[in-house]
C-alpha positions in Angstrom: 108.2 97.6 95.1 108.5 95.8 91.8 107.9 97.8 88.5 104.9 95.9 87.6 103.1 96.8 90.8 103.6 100.6 90.4 100.8 101.1 88.0 98.1 99.9 90.4 98.6 103.1 92.3 97.7 105.4 89.5 95.0 103.7 87.3 93.1 106.9 86.5 96.3 108.9 85.6 97.6 106.0 83.5 94.4 105.9 81.5 94.4 109.6 81.0 98.0 110.3 80.0 99.3 107.2 78.3 98.7 107.5 74.6 96.2 105.1 73.0 97.4 102.5 70.5 96.9 103.2 66.8 93.8 101.9 65.1 95.9 100.3 62.4 97.5 98.0 65.1 94.1 96.4 65.7 93.3 96.2 62.1 96.6 94.3 61.4 96.2 92.0 64.3 92.8 90.9 63.3 93.9 90.4 59.8 96.9 88.3 60.7 95.0 86.3 63.3 92.1 85.7 60.9 89.6 85.4 63.8 85.9 85.9 63.8 84.0 88.1 66.3 82.8 85.2 68.2 86.3 83.7 68.7 87.9 83.9 72.2 90.7 86.3 73.0 93.0 86.1 76.1 94.5 89.3 77.2 97.6 89.3 79.6 97.9 92.4 81.7 95.0 94.5 80.5 95.9 97.5 82.7 93.3 100.2 82.2 91.8 98.5 79.2 93.4 100.6 76.5 94.1 97.6 74.2 90.9 95.9 75.5 88.7 98.7 74.3 90.5 98.8 70.9 89.3 95.2 70.2 85.8 95.9 71.7 85.5 99.0 69.3 86.1 96.7 66.4 83.4 94.3 67.5 85.6 91.7 69.2 84.5 91.6 72.8 84.8 87.9 73.7 87.7 88.7 76.0 89.2 87.1 79.1 91.6 89.6 80.6 94.0 88.7 83.3 95.3 91.6 85.5 97.6 91.7 88.4 96.5 95.0 90.0 93.2 95.1 91.9 92.8 98.8 91.1 93.5 98.3 87.5 91.1 95.4 87.2 88.3 97.4 88.8 89.0 100.4 86.7 88.8 98.4 83.5 85.8 96.5 84.6 84.0 99.9 85.2 85.3 101.3 82.0 83.9 98.4 80.0 80.7 97.8 82.0 78.6 97.9 78.9 80.5 95.1 77.3 79.3 92.0 79.3 81.3 89.5 77.3 84.5 91.1 78.6 85.7 89.1 81.7 88.2 90.8 83.8 90.1 88.5 86.3 92.3 90.0 89.0 95.2 87.5 89.2 98.8 87.1 88.4 99.0 85.5 85.0 101.7 83.1 86.3 99.3 81.5 88.9 96.1 81.8 87.1 94.3 78.5 86.6 93.1 78.7 83.1 94.3 75.3 81.9 90.8 74.1 80.7 90.4 77.2 78.5 91.1 77.4 74.8 91.6 80.8 73.2 92.0 81.7 69.5 94.2 84.7 70.0 96.4 85.9 73.0 97.1 89.6 73.1 99.3 91.7 75.5 100.0 95.4 75.3 103.2 96.6 76.8 102.9 94.1 79.6 104.3 90.6 78.7 107.8 91.4 79.6 106.7 91.5 83.2 105.9 87.6 83.0 108.9 86.0 84.4 110.7 83.9 83.3 109.6 84.7 79.8 110.1 81.1 78.5 107.5 79.9 81.1 105.2 82.7 80.0 105.3 81.7 76.3 104.8 78.0 77.3 101.7 78.9 79.3 100.2 80.9 76.5 101.1 78.1 74.0 99.1 75.6 76.2 96.1 78.0 76.5 95.8 78.4 72.7 93.7 76.4 70.3 95.6 74.7 67.5 94.6 77.5 65.2 95.6 80.2 67.8 98.1 82.9 67.6 99.8 85.5 69.7 99.9 89.3 69.2 102.2 90.9 71.7 102.9 94.6 71.3 105.0 97.2 73.0 105.2 101.0 73.2 108.8 101.9 72.7 110.3 105.3 73.5 112.4 106.9 70.7 115.2 109.3 71.9 115.2 112.9 70.4 118.3 115.0 70.1 116.8 118.5 69.6 117.8 121.3 72.0 114.9 120.8 74.6 115.5 116.9 74.6 119.2 117.4 75.1 118.7 119.7 77.9 116.2 117.2 79.6 118.8 114.4 78.9 121.3 116.4 81.0 118.9 116.6 83.9 118.5 112.9 83.8 122.4 112.4 83.9 122.6 114.6 87.0 119.6 113.2 88.9 118.8 109.7 87.5 121.6 108.6 85.2 119.9 105.1 85.0 117.2 106.7 82.9 119.5 108.4 80.4 117.7 107.4 77.1 120.9 107.8 75.1 121.9 104.4 76.7 118.6 102.7 75.5 118.9 99.8 73.2 117.9 100.6 69.6 114.5 99.5 68.3 116.4 97.1 66.0 118.0 95.5 69.0 114.6 95.3 70.9 113.1 93.6 67.9 115.8 91.2 67.5 115.8 90.1 71.1 112.0 89.9 71.3 111.9 87.8 68.0 114.4 85.4 69.5 112.1 85.0 72.5 109.0 84.6 70.5 110.5 81.7 68.4 112.5 80.2 71.2 111.8 76.4 71.9 109.8 76.2 68.6 106.4 77.0 70.2 105.5 79.7 67.7 106.2 80.0 64.0 105.7 82.6 61.0 106.6 85.6 63.0 105.5 89.0 61.6 106.8 92.3 63.1 105.2 95.6 62.4 106.1 99.1 63.5 104.0 102.1 64.0 105.6 105.5 64.4 103.8 108.5 65.8 104.4 111.8 67.4 102.7 113.1 70.5 102.6 116.8 71.7 102.8 117.6 75.5 102.7 120.7 77.6 105.2 120.7 80.4 102.6 119.6 83.0 101.2 116.9 80.6 104.6 115.5 80.0 105.3 115.3 83.8 101.9 113.5 84.3 103.1 111.0 81.5 106.4 110.4 83.1 104.6 109.8 86.5 102.9 106.8 84.9 106.3 105.2 84.0 107.3 102.4 86.3 111.0 103.4 86.4 110.3 107.0 87.2 107.9 105.9 90.0 110.7 104.0 91.6 113.0 107.0 91.9 113.2 108.4 95.4 110.7 111.1 95.9 113.1 114.0 96.5 115.1 113.1 93.3 112.0 112.8 91.2 110.8 116.3 92.4 114.1 117.9 91.5 114.2 116.0 88.1 110.6 116.9 87.1 111.2 120.5 88.2 114.1 120.8 85.8 112.2 119.1 83.0 109.2 121.5 83.4 111.6 124.6 83.2 113.3 123.0 80.1 110.1 122.7 78.2 108.6 126.1 79.3 111.9 127.9 78.1 111.7 126.1 74.8 108.2 127.2 73.8 106.1 125.3 76.3 105.5 122.1 74.1 107.4 119.0 73.7 107.1 116.7 70.7 107.7 113.1 71.7 108.2 110.5 69.0 107.5 106.9 69.9 107.0 103.5 68.3 104.6 100.7 68.8 105.9 97.3 67.7 103.9 94.3 67.0 105.0 90.7 67.2 102.5 88.2 65.7 103.2 84.5 65.4 101.1 81.4 65.1 101.0 78.4 67.3 103.3 75.8 66.0 101.5 72.3 65.9 104.2 69.8 64.9 
């Protein structure tokens, strides 16, 4: 199973345990994009509608949302049933026939990296935007911690799933550099603005396991290995006070369509 398909199995859990995006993110996007409430927004990979609802809550509900997973699309459609202007389309973005559409803003929350190849994804978005349009793609990024409980959990990963050892993760700076290059590649977009939002979240042992169970890379671990790993993580958290503080970043990349 591909990583992008794992989320469709757990729509309810994903919506319950994944932290929501900070309100300041939406404020900044709307300011940078300079759009009106009636302007049209395209969302690529709406998932359970966390970002979708963020825009709706700000009064921007003219949204067309493309979602690969049938269960995720159904979940978001029900979640936003009182927002009739939100249109949820169950389709891979790569094959969606939206060429006659024209959007003023394209958004994607922790999803656009699944569009492959990335160059084709950016080209398709470019073609779907109006001349005044812009993109606002944002990602939740894990920040490694090195306190006692985090180090103990890291040792469990090294034993059971070394490919998930977060000490080997690229830095936020490297991720930003690589994404910036992709965003500006081929001259499709210009005036790139990058913003970071850092926050801490507190989890009990069981809550943290529920969160990990919504992560695509964890869901692809063999079940017996995942059972062993999660058991060790629960023990580590409970023996260090019962609560884990997890820092994370949300990074926004906003750029305008480049009309030459």
